[in-house]
C-alpha atoms as one frame of an Amber mdcrd trajectory, in Angstrom:
protein
 128.269  57.169-108.468 125.922  57.574-105.442 127.303  56.543-102.087 124.625
  54.648-100.215 126.209  51.488 -98.848 126.337  52.309 -95.124 123.255  51.729
 -92.925 122.993  55.455 -92.206 123.224  56.338 -95.891 120.721  53.609 -96.809
 118.256  54.926 -94.230 118.710  58.453 -95.574 118.140  57.217 -99.114 114.910
  55.467 -98.149 113.745  58.594 -96.331 114.347  60.619 -99.496 112.474  58.060
-101.610 109.485  58.190 -99.248 109.440  61.998 -99.332 109.699  61.993-103.127
 106.819  59.553-103.416 104.648  61.964-101.426 105.612  64.844-103.708 105.106
  62.937-106.944 101.598  61.973-105.842 100.842  65.518-104.711 102.404  67.546
-107.520 103.063  65.124-110.381 106.406  64.448-112.016 106.841  67.628-114.055
 106.081  69.961-111.154 108.296  68.140-108.666 111.835  69.514-108.540 115.014
  68.266-106.894 114.879  71.338-104.662 111.360  70.419-103.524 112.417  66.817
-102.844 115.354  67.984-100.709 113.073  70.324 -98.793 110.385  67.653 -98.262
 113.006  65.162 -97.079 114.706  67.734 -94.843 118.124  67.248 -96.415 120.573
  69.524 -98.169 120.596  69.540-101.959 124.159  68.244-101.843 122.969  65.265
 -99.808 120.196  64.573-102.281 122.577  64.735-105.233 125.017  62.426-103.454
 122.268  59.773-103.563 120.584  60.553-106.897 122.010  62.282-109.984 118.662
  63.697-111.116 114.878  63.594-110.716 114.465  60.648-113.079 116.727  58.597
-110.808 114.630  59.539-107.774 111.448  58.601-109.605 113.008  55.303-110.676
 113.791  54.530-107.031 110.187  55.299-106.045 108.891  53.029-108.797 111.366
  50.307-107.801 109.930  50.211-104.260 106.387  50.119-105.628 107.273  47.338
-108.068 108.825  45.313-105.244 105.665  45.660-103.161 103.458  44.714-106.112
 105.622  41.674-106.830 105.223  40.506-103.239 101.451  40.893-103.408 101.233
  38.994-106.687 103.507  36.252-105.355 101.197  35.777-102.372  98.222  35.502
-104.726  99.956  32.900-106.899 100.858  30.878-103.806  97.240  30.446-102.703
  95.351  27.212-103.459  93.078  27.053-106.473  93.130  26.484-110.187  95.717
  28.302-112.259  93.202  30.698-113.761  91.993  31.643-110.266  95.508  32.342
-109.034  96.315  34.335-112.179  93.147  36.401-111.777  93.855  37.037-108.107
  97.429  38.121-108.840  96.329  40.562-111.540  93.595  41.874-109.264  96.115
  42.381-106.451  98.400  44.376-108.723  95.741  46.629-110.205  93.889  47.116
-106.929  97.108  48.281-105.249  97.974  50.650-108.087  94.444  52.070-108.045
  94.637  52.722-104.293  98.086  54.264-104.605  96.996  56.745-107.268  93.478
  57.322-105.958  92.973  60.944-105.033  96.041  62.203-106.904  95.268  64.867
-109.487  98.259  63.555-111.416  97.253  59.892-111.536  97.246  59.706-115.328
 100.705  61.272-115.636 102.124  58.976-112.963 100.535  55.886-114.492 101.757
  56.565-118.014 105.157  58.172-117.425 108.044  55.751-117.772 111.471  57.403
-117.719 114.227  54.858-118.507 114.962  53.751-114.938 111.305  53.499-113.977
 110.504  51.692-117.221 113.130  49.090-116.405 111.546  48.229-113.042 107.999
  48.244-114.389 109.040  46.227-117.422 110.660  43.599-115.212 107.497  43.355
-113.113 105.290  43.068-116.196 107.505  40.386-117.750 107.545  38.344-114.557
 103.776  38.657-114.119 103.133  37.749-117.750 105.350  34.666-117.467 103.655
  33.632-114.217 100.144  34.012-115.666 101.047  31.914-118.703 102.634  29.233
-116.517  99.544  29.118-114.301  97.284  28.586-117.305  99.622  25.980-118.752
  99.453  24.025-115.477  95.675  24.036-115.872  96.189  22.276-119.187  94.904
  25.268-121.123  95.160  24.709-124.861  96.486  28.231-125.605  98.068  29.613
-122.432 100.119  32.306-124.164  97.307  33.723-126.250  94.760  33.661-123.447
  97.300  34.847-120.906  97.954  37.966-122.963  94.216  38.472-123.385  93.576
  38.200-119.643  96.404  40.618-118.820  95.165  43.212-121.327  91.553  42.869
-120.210  92.545  43.178-116.549  94.315  46.450-117.303  91.237  47.728-119.101
  89.031  46.806-116.155  91.334  48.639-113.764  91.444  51.773-115.931  87.634
  51.946-116.088  87.005  51.115-112.426  85.494  53.752-110.155  86.458  51.984
-106.936  89.285  49.636-105.993  86.746  47.116-104.714  85.308  46.662-108.221
  88.554  45.412-109.713  88.967  41.989-108.125  85.438  40.653-108.743  85.439
  41.910-112.344  88.808  40.333-113.200  87.839  37.094-111.513  84.503  36.932
-113.383  86.264  37.574-116.672  88.854  34.880-115.973  86.196  32.380-114.933
  84.155  32.891-118.107  87.206  32.945-120.336  89.409  30.286-118.798  87.698
  27.942-116.377  86.987  25.335-119.084  90.681  24.950-119.833  90.425  26.828
-123.119  88.873  24.020-125.093  87.623  24.764-128.566  85.545  21.623-128.449
  82.016  21.701-126.966  82.412  18.089-125.912  85.266  18.724-123.498  84.169
  18.523-119.880  84.573  21.612-117.653  87.833  22.090-115.820  87.948  19.788
-112.817  89.823  21.975-110.321  93.403  22.478-109.187  96.107  21.540-111.628
  98.878  21.273-109.028
């Protein structure tokens, strides 16, 4: 089991994770080796293996840090004033904008975006589940008639917008416009229902 409980060992581990992140973006996952990570981090291979058993574990640690940062950004978006649909749209925009900027310029963006070894999948899955739950709760607080169905639809559409975007700056306005058109009336199926009145909090 990796030994990384002391402050010095923790700092070394974070240094390795940062170096690995640079390599994964530069070379992709398949072309990045444990030897290259040790060299980039300036540590012996034995030191690297004392922290991580294999490359998948290093990649999982990189993804864990990214997921933590994304969670913080989304949390800030959800905490802002506004209707639930606005906060949900802003949180999704924050996530996808950050991912776009992270991968922008990497020749291996598609591989990095789609690859989910077990450890990495666990961290990304936890982030996705939390974000999904938060979006649905935000719509439910708006009094939306079908928060689960429309929450899933918004999440899927936001991902599609991000995948087709040419610039990070396009993502937020497009997701917000979609959410406004789709959700700002509270999801009524009745033409007689008045438009949503504002914050649900």
